[in-house]
C-alpha positions as CSV (number, residue, x, y, z in Angstrom):
1,M,25.0,52.4,-3.4
2,S,25.2,51.7,-7.1
3,E,22.3,50.1,-8.9
4,D,24.3,46.9,-9.3
5,E,24.6,46.7,-5.5
6,T,21.0,47.3,-4.6
7,P,19.2,44.3,-3.0
8,W,16.6,44.0,-5.8
9,M,19.4,43.9,-8.4
10,R,21.2,41.2,-6.4
11,L,18.0,39.2,-6.3
12,L,17.3,39.7,-10.0
13,R,20.9,38.5,-10.8
14,E,20.3,35.4,-8.7
15,L,17.1,34.8,-10.6
16,F,18.0,35.7,-14.1
17,G,21.8,35.8,-14.3
18,D,23.1,38.0,-17.2
19,D,19.5,38.8,-18.1
20,A,18.8,40.7,-14.9
21,E,18.7,44.1,-16.6
22,A,16.3,42.9,-19.2
23,A,14.1,41.4,-16.4
24,L,14.2,44.7,-14.5
25,T,13.1,46.6,-17.7
26,E,10.3,44.1,-18.3
27,L,9.1,44.4,-14.7
28,E,9.0,48.2,-14.9
29,R,7.2,47.9,-18.3
30,M,4.5,45.9,-16.5
31,G,4.2,48.6,-13.8
32,M,6.1,46.9,-11.1
33,D,8.6,48.7,-8.9
34,P,11.2,46.2,-7.6
35,Q,12.5,48.7,-5.1
36,A,9.0,49.2,-3.6
37,L,8.6,45.5,-3.4
38,A,11.9,45.1,-1.6
39,Q,11.0,47.9,0.8
40,A,7.6,46.4,1.5
41,S,9.1,43.0,2.2
42,G,11.6,44.5,4.7
43,M,14.7,43.3,2.7
44,L,16.1,46.8,2.4
45,A,16.1,47.3,6.1
46,N,17.1,43.7,6.9
47,P,20.2,42.5,5.1
48,A,19.9,39.2,7.0
49,M,16.5,38.6,5.4
50,M,18.0,39.4,2.0
51,D,20.8,36.9,2.5
52,H,18.3,34.3,3.7
53,V,16.2,34.7,0.5
54,L,19.2,34.5,-1.7
55,G,20.5,31.5,0.2
56,Q,17.2,29.8,-0.4
57,I,17.4,30.6,-4.1
58,R,20.9,29.3,-4.4
59,A,20.0,26.1,-2.6
60,L,17.0,25.6,-4.9
61,V,19.1,26.1,-8.0
62,A,21.9,23.8,-6.7
63,Q,19.4,21.0,-5.9
64,S,17.9,21.1,-9.4
65,Q,21.2,21.2,-11.3
66,G,21.6,18.1,-13.4
67,E,18.2,16.8,-12.3
68,D,15.0,16.5,-14.3
69,V,13.1,16.3,-11.0
70,N,14.1,18.0,-7.7
71,W,13.6,14.9,-5.5
72,Q,14.9,16.6,-2.4
73,L,12.3,19.3,-2.8
74,A,9.7,16.5,-3.4
75,H,10.7,15.0,-0.1
76,D,10.6,18.3,1.7
77,V,7.2,19.3,0.3
78,A,5.7,15.9,1.2
79,R,7.0,16.3,4.7
80,G,5.5,19.8,4.9
81,V,2.1,18.8,3.5
82,A,2.0,15.7,5.8
83,A,2.6,17.9,8.8
84,Q,-0.2,20.4,8.1
85,G,-2.6,20.5,11.0
86,G,-0.1,18.8,13.2
87,D,1.7,15.5,13.1
88,P,2.8,14.6,16.7
89,S,5.3,11.8,17.2
90,V,3.7,8.5,18.1
91,T,3.9,8.0,21.9
92,A,4.8,4.7,23.4
93,A,1.3,4.2,24.6
94,V,-0.3,4.8,21.2
95,A,2.3,2.5,19.5
96,A,1.6,-0.2,22.0
97,E,-2.2,0.2,21.4
98,H,-1.8,-0.3,17.7
99,R,0.7,-3.1,17.9
100,S,-1.8,-4.9,20.2
101,A,-4.4,-4.4,17.5
102,V,-2.0,-6.0,14.9
103,S,-1.3,-8.9,17.2
104,R,-5.0,-9.6,17.6
105,A,-5.6,-9.3,13.9
106,E,-2.9,-11.9,13.2
107,L,-4.5,-14.3,15.6
108,W,-7.9,-13.8,14.0
109,L,-6.4,-14.2,10.5
110,D,-5.0,-17.6,11.4
111,A,-8.5,-18.9,11.4
112,A,-9.3,-17.4,7.9
113,T,-6.2,-18.2,5.9
114,D,-3.2,-20.5,6.0
115,F,-1.0,-17.7,4.6
116,N,1.7,-16.9,7.1
117,P,2.3,-13.4,8.6
118,S,5.3,-11.4,7.8
119,T,8.3,-12.1,10.0
120,L,9.1,-8.4,10.1
121,E,8.1,-6.4,13.2
122,P,5.1,-4.1,12.7
123,R,5.7,-0.4,12.5
124,V,3.5,2.4,14.0
125,W,4.4,5.6,12.2
126,S,3.6,9.3,12.2
127,R,2.8,10.8,8.9
128,A,6.3,12.1,8.6
129,E,7.7,8.6,9.1
130,W,5.3,7.4,6.5
131,V,6.8,9.9,4.0
132,E,10.3,8.8,4.9
133,G,9.5,5.1,4.5
134,T,7.6,5.4,1.2
135,M,9.5,8.1,-0.8
136,P,11.9,5.6,-2.4
137,T,8.9,3.8,-3.9
138,W,7.4,7.0,-5.1
139,R,10.6,7.7,-6.9
140,I,10.5,4.4,-8.7
141,L,6.8,4.5,-9.7
142,A,6.3,8.2,-10.4
143,G,9.9,8.9,-11.6
144,P,9.6,8.1,-15.3
145,V,6.5,10.1,-15.8
146,A,7.7,13.0,-13.6
147,T,10.8,13.1,-15.7
148,S,8.8,13.3,-18.9
149,V,6.6,16.1,-17.5
150,S,9.7,18.0,-16.4
151,Q,11.4,17.7,-19.7
152,A,8.3,18.8,-21.6
153,L,7.8,21.7,-19.1
154,G,11.4,22.7,-19.5
155,Q,11.1,22.9,-23.3
156,I,8.1,25.2,-23.0
157,L,9.7,27.4,-20.3
158,T,12.9,27.9,-22.3
159,S,11.2,28.4,-25.6
160,E,11.8,31.6,-27.6
161,E,8.3,32.9,-26.9
162,A,8.6,32.3,-23.1
163,T,11.9,34.0,-22.8
164,S,11.5,36.8,-25.3
165,H,10.7,39.4,-22.7
166,L,13.8,38.5,-20.8
167,G,16.2,39.2,-23.6
168,G,17.2,35.6,-24.3
169,D,17.7,32.3,-22.6
170,A,17.2,33.0,-18.9
171,S,19.6,31.4,-16.5
172,G,19.6,30.8,-12.7
173,L,16.2,30.1,-11.3
174,V,14.5,29.9,-14.7
175,G,16.6,26.9,-15.5
176,S,15.5,25.3,-12.2
177,V,11.8,26.0,-12.6
178,S,11.0,22.7,-14.4
179,P,12.6,20.3,-11.9
180,T,11.4,22.5,-9.0
181,V,7.8,22.5,-10.2
182,T,7.8,18.8,-10.9
183,G,9.3,18.1,-7.5
184,M,6.6,20.2,-5.8
185,H,4.0,18.3,-7.8
186,V,5.2,14.8,-6.7
187,G,5.8,16.0,-3.1
188,Q,2.3,17.5,-2.9
189,A,0.7,14.3,-4.0
190,A,2.8,12.1,-1.7
191,G,2.2,14.4,1.2
192,Q,-1.5,14.5,0.7
193,M,-1.6,10.7,0.7
194,A,0.5,10.7,3.8
195,R,-2.2,12.7,5.6
196,E,-4.9,10.0,5.0
197,A,-3.1,6.6,4.4
198,F,-3.8,4.0,7.1
199,G,-0.7,2.0,6.3
200,I,1.3,1.1,3.3
201,T,-1.2,-1.0,1.4
202,D,-3.9,1.6,0.7
203,L,-3.2,1.4,-3.0
204,G,-3.7,-2.4,-3.0
205,F,0.1,-3.1,-3.1
206,P,2.9,-2.3,-0.7
207,L,4.8,1.0,-0.8
208,L,7.8,-0.6,1.0
209,P,10.4,-2.9,-0.6
210,E,9.5,-5.6,2.0
211,P,6.0,-6.7,3.1
212,R,5.5,-5.2,6.6
213,V,2.4,-4.2,8.6
214,V,2.4,-0.4,9.2
215,M,-0.2,1.5,11.1
216,V,-0.6,5.4,11.0
217,P,-2.6,6.3,14.1
218,G,-3.3,9.9,13.0
219,A,-5.1,8.8,9.9
220,I,-6.9,6.0,11.6
221,A,-8.1,8.3,14.3
222,D,-9.4,10.8,11.7
223,F,-11.2,8.0,9.9
224,A,-12.8,6.8,13.2
225,A,-14.0,10.2,14.2
226,G,-17.8,10.5,13.7
227,L,-18.4,6.9,12.7
228,G,-20.1,6.1,15.9
229,I,-18.1,2.9,16.2
230,P,-15.7,2.2,19.1
231,D,-12.2,3.2,18.3
232,D,-10.8,-0.2,19.2
233,E,-13.0,-1.8,16.6
234,V,-11.9,0.6,14.0
235,R,-8.2,-0.1,14.8
236,A,-8.8,-3.8,14.8
237,Y,-10.5,-3.6,11.4
238,I,-7.7,-1.5,9.8
239,A,-5.1,-3.8,11.3
240,L,-6.9,-6.8,9.8
241,R,-6.9,-5.3,6.4
242,E,-3.3,-4.2,6.5
243,A,-2.2,-7.6,7.9
244,A,-4.2,-9.5,5.3
245,H,-2.6,-7.6,2.5
246,V,0.8,-8.2,4.0
247,R,0.2,-12.0,4.3
248,L,-0.9,-12.1,0.7
249,F,2.2,-10.2,-0.5
250,T,4.5,-12.3,1.8
251,T,3.2,-15.6,0.5
252,A,2.6,-14.6,-3.1
253,S,6.1,-13.0,-3.2
254,W,5.8,-12.4,-7.0
255,L,2.8,-10.1,-6.6
256,P,4.2,-6.7,-5.5
257,G,6.9,-6.7,-8.2
258,H,4.4,-7.8,-10.7
259,L,2.1,-4.9,-9.9
260,H,5.0,-2.5,-9.9
261,N,6.0,-3.8,-13.4
262,L,2.5,-3.4,-14.8
263,I,2.3,0.2,-13.5
264,E,5.7,1.0,-14.9
265,R,4.8,-0.5,-18.2
266,Y,1.7,1.6,-18.3
267,A,3.7,4.7,-17.4
268,V,6.3,4.2,-20.1
269,G,3.5,4.7,-22.7
270,I,2.2,8.0,-21.2
271,T,2.5,11.0,-23.5
272,I,2.2,14.6,-22.5
273,D,-0.4,16.9,-24.1
274,L,2.0,19.6,-25.0
275,E,-0.7,22.0,-26.1
276,A,-2.5,21.6,-22.8
277,L,0.7,22.0,-20.8
278,D,1.7,25.1,-22.8
279,E,-1.7,26.6,-22.1
280,A,-1.3,25.9,-18.4
281,V,2.0,27.6,-18.4
282,R,0.7,30.7,-20.1
283,D,-2.2,30.9,-17.6
284,A,0.1,30.4,-14.6
285,G,3.0,32.5,-15.7
286,L,6.7,31.7,-15.4
287,T,7.5,33.2,-12.0
288,E,5.0,31.4,-9.7
289,P,6.1,27.7,-9.2
290,A,3.1,27.1,-6.9
291,K,0.7,28.0,-9.7
292,L,2.6,26.0,-12.2
293,Q,2.5,23.0,-9.9
294,E,-1.2,23.4,-9.5
295,A,-1.6,23.6,-13.3
296,L,0.0,20.1,-13.6
297,T,-3.0,18.5,-11.8
298,T,-5.3,19.0,-14.7
299,G,-5.3,18.0,-18.3
300,I,-1.6,17.5,-19.1
301,F,-1.7,13.8,-20.0
302,A,-2.8,12.9,-23.5
303,T,-6.2,11.2,-23.4
304,H,-5.4,8.7,-26.1
305,H,-4.1,5.4,-24.9
306,S,-2.3,2.8,-27.0
307,D,-3.7,-0.7,-27.3
308,A,-0.8,-1.9,-25.2
309,Q,-1.6,0.6,-22.5
310,L,-5.3,-0.3,-22.5
311,E,-4.3,-4.0,-22.2
312,T,-2.0,-3.2,-19.2
313,L,-4.7,-1.0,-17.6
314,R,-7.2,-3.8,-17.8
315,S,-4.6,-6.1,-16.2
316,I,-4.0,-3.7,-13.4
317,E,-7.7,-3.1,-12.7
318,T,-8.5,-6.8,-12.6
319,L,-5.5,-7.7,-10.5
320,L,-6.4,-4.9,-8.0
321,A,-9.9,-6.2,-7.9
322,L,-8.7,-9.7,-7.1
323,I,-6.5,-8.5,-4.4
324,E,-9.1,-6.3,-2.8
325,G,-11.8,-9.0,-3.1
326,W,-9.6,-11.5,-1.4
327,V,-8.7,-9.1,1.4
328,Q,-12.3,-8.3,1.9
329,E,-13.3,-12.0,2.0
330,V,-10.6,-13.0,4.5
331,T,-11.0,-9.9,6.6
332,V,-14.8,-10.4,7.0
333,R,-14.4,-14.0,7.9
334,A,-11.7,-13.2,10.4
335,A,-13.6,-10.3,12.0
336,A,-17.1,-11.8,12.1
337,P,-16.7,-13.6,15.5
338,H,-15.0,-10.6,17.1
339,L,-16.2,-7.2,15.7
340,P,-19.9,-6.5,16.1
341,S,-19.6,-3.5,13.8
342,I,-18.0,-5.4,10.9
343,G,-20.9,-4.7,8.6
344,S,-20.7,-0.9,9.1
345,L,-16.9,-0.9,8.9
346,R,-17.0,-2.8,5.6
347,E,-19.6,-0.4,4.2
348,M,-17.5,2.6,5.2
349,M,-14.4,1.2,3.5
350,R,-16.4,0.3,0.4
351,R,-17.7,3.9,0.2
352,R,-14.1,5.2,0.7
353,R,-12.8,3.1,-2.2
354,A,-15.8,3.9,-4.5
355,A,-15.4,7.6,-4.0
356,G,-11.6,7.4,-4.7
357,G,-9.5,8.1,-1.6
358,P,-6.1,9.8,-1.4
359,A,-4.3,6.8,-2.8
360,E,-6.4,6.8,-6.0
361,D,-6.3,10.5,-6.3
362,T,-2.5,10.5,-5.9
363,F,-1.9,8.2,-8.9
364,A,-4.6,10.0,-11.0
365,T,-2.6,13.2,-10.3
366,L,0.8,11.8,-11.0
367,L,0.2,9.3,-13.8
368,G,-3.3,10.0,-15.1
369,L,-4.0,6.5,-13.9
370,E,-7.1,5.5,-11.9
371,L,-6.0,2.7,-9.6
372,R,-9.5,1.5,-8.7
373,P,-10.7,-2.1,-8.4
374,R,-13.6,-1.5,-10.8
375,R,-14.7,-5.1,-10.5
376,L,-14.5,-5.4,-6.8
377,R,-18.0,-6.8,-6.3
378,D,-17.4,-9.5,-8.9
379,A,-14.0,-10.4,-7.4
380,A,-15.5,-10.5,-3.8
381,T,-18.3,-12.8,-5.1
382,L,-15.7,-15.1,-6.6
383,W,-13.6,-15.4,-3.5
384,A,-16.6,-15.9,-1.3
385,A,-17.9,-18.6,-3.6
386,L,-14.5,-20.3,-3.6
387,S,-14.4,-20.3,0.2
388,Q,-17.9,-21.8,0.4
389,E,-17.4,-24.5,-2.3
390,L,-13.8,-25.5,-1.8
391,G,-12.6,-24.1,1.5
392,P,-9.8,-21.6,2.3
393,Q,-6.9,-23.8,1.2
394,E,-8.2,-24.3,-2.3
395,R,-9.2,-20.7,-2.5
396,D,-5.7,-19.5,-1.6
397,K,-4.0,-22.0,-3.9
398,V,-4.7,-19.9,-6.9
399,W,-2.3,-17.2,-5.7
400,A,0.6,-19.6,-6.4
401,H,1.5,-17.9,-9.7
402,P,0.0,-15.3,-12.0
403,D,-0.7,-18.0,-14.6
404,V,-3.2,-19.7,-12.3
405,L,-5.1,-16.7,-11.1
406,P,-8.7,-16.3,-12.2
407,P,-8.6,-14.6,-15.6
408,A,-10.6,-11.5,-16.3
409,E,-13.5,-13.4,-17.9
410,A,-13.9,-15.3,-14.6
411,L,-15.3,-12.0,-13.2
412,D,-18.0,-11.8,-15.9
413,D,-19.6,-14.8,-14.2
414,P,-17.7,-15.6,-11.0
415,R,-20.1,-18.4,-9.8
416,A,-19.9,-20.2,-13.0
417,W,-16.0,-20.1,-12.9
418,V,-16.1,-21.5,-9.3
419,E,-18.5,-24.2,-10.4
420,R,-16.1,-25.3,-13.1
421,L,-13.3,-25.2,-10.6
422,A,-15.3,-27.3,-8.2
423,S,-16.3,-29.8,-10.9
424,G,-12.6,-30.5,-11.6
425,D,-12.4,-29.0,-15.1
426,T,-10.6,-25.8,-14.1
427,A,-8.9,-27.5,-11.2
428,D,-7.2,-29.9,-13.6
429,E,-6.0,-26.9,-15.6
430,V,-4.7,-25.2,-12.5
431,D,-2.8,-28.4,-11.4
432,R,-1.3,-28.8,-14.9
433,E,-0.2,-25.2,-14.9
434,L,1.4,-25.6,-11.5
435,E,3.1,-28.8,-12.5
436,A,4.5,-27.2,-15.6
437,L,5.7,-24.1,-13.7
438,L,7.4,-26.3,-11.0
439,A,9.1,-28.4,-13.7
440,A,10.3,-25.2,-15.5
441,A,11.6,-23.8,-12.2
442,A,13.5,-27.1,-11.6
443,S,15.1,-26.9,-15.0
444,G,16.3,-23.3,-14.7
445,P,15.2,-19.7,-15.1
446,S,12.6,-19.0,-17.8
447,D,11.3,-15.9,-19.5
448,G,7.8,-17.3,-19.3
449,A,6.9,-15.6,-16.0
450,E,7.4,-12.2,-17.4
451,A,5.5,-13.1,-20.5
452,S,2.6,-14.4,-18.4
453,T,2.2,-11.4,-16.2
454,D,-0.7,-10.0,-18.2
455,N,-2.9,-13.0,-17.5
456,A,-4.8,-11.2,-14.8
457,G,-7.0,-9.0,-16.9
458,S,-5.4,-9.8,-20.3
459,T,-8.8,-10.4,-21.8
460,G,-10.1,-7.2,-20.5
461,A,-12.0,-6.0,-17.4
462,Q,-15.2,-4.4,-18.6
463,H,-15.6,-0.6,-18.4
464,G,-18.7,1.4,-18.3
465,D,-19.8,-0.1,-14.9
466,D,-20.2,3.2,-13.1
467,E,-23.7,2.5,-12.1
468,D,-22.4,-0.3,-9.8
469,P,-21.5,1.3,-6.4
470,D,-18.5,-1.1,-6.2
471,R,-17.3,0.0,-9.6
472,P,-16.5,3.8,-9.4
């Protein structure tokens, strides 16, 4: 068998195209014997294994051609990570158990808010089904930044310095490394969240295009283990939170798109720290995508934020705090007559959010963005005071439009803002805003809604609150 026909040369040609001979020379210079490696792997004695390896390489290269991010690989990796440790299909009995919890939660919520439930049937999903349902949203939210990372990584990998030992611009797999690594990166993050997400609102906004209650029994059971609280109470509490989120997003239909737009606006301004990325590539090497993917989790985003990004970040933080605070207020009021362990459950959820759960970690990994409601305690105080002073109807009225939400400065002294609203001063302003918005809607579409979307937090949520347990 000639050298050109040996299995290791076939493999090198698949990897490096016309630069295979240069790659072989470089491997030998580094003290590596490709023939010994092939023998140890069993490829020499097993042509079927060799064909399988080459087939996998061909498929990987084909998937990545013309793509900055290998989204098919992202999907496959997410499925693989989600299935680690087992991901059994949801049985009919388990599904019925969780749907029953959702039905009870909806009845209890009727006494706490006039917001209507979603008309869509609840879903009870395995982790794999969660991946399938949410990946389109990951592509929308993480896509722009993933593309920027991939392009920057591609420039580094194909630089003269990186390819000098291969005798020129490497082809084949080298050309697919950047989209492959970035696809692995997105898939790993999404899959990790799939392992721990209770539903589709763990981030504070839905990961589906339509508001629908979703329960993931595997993650809920893991959360319940060791709490010392009856499983049915844990299920009921999670169902209450998920259903409360969905009611809010169903009634305030502007809210999910508004949050998505804010996140996309923030992501557009993200810049890649090319020096840090180049260092990560040098440390990981060119031939181990898994190490490259791991390198992307640390230090690749420039730490400097533009003024516009900081403004958008403050808007996101404040709006998430208002959402979480409202959900907490409504959930506690709905659960109080029914769940003896509501205090313990609320505390466990607060600790989970303060520590930064999988949802927060995912966006920190993918976007360098900490999606944490830093002013949750202040927002919860505001919604509780509104409930006490004005009742649930007036409390919920402020979700009619982003222009009438409590502004960021309201969280500086929530009780004072509620007192002004109760006295009629702020209420008159809210009524005037609503009347103006209704009049504008009647006269035709306006650009004002888009311009107003930074109201929540536009004056800036305060930072430096880390000593507050509710402000991680």
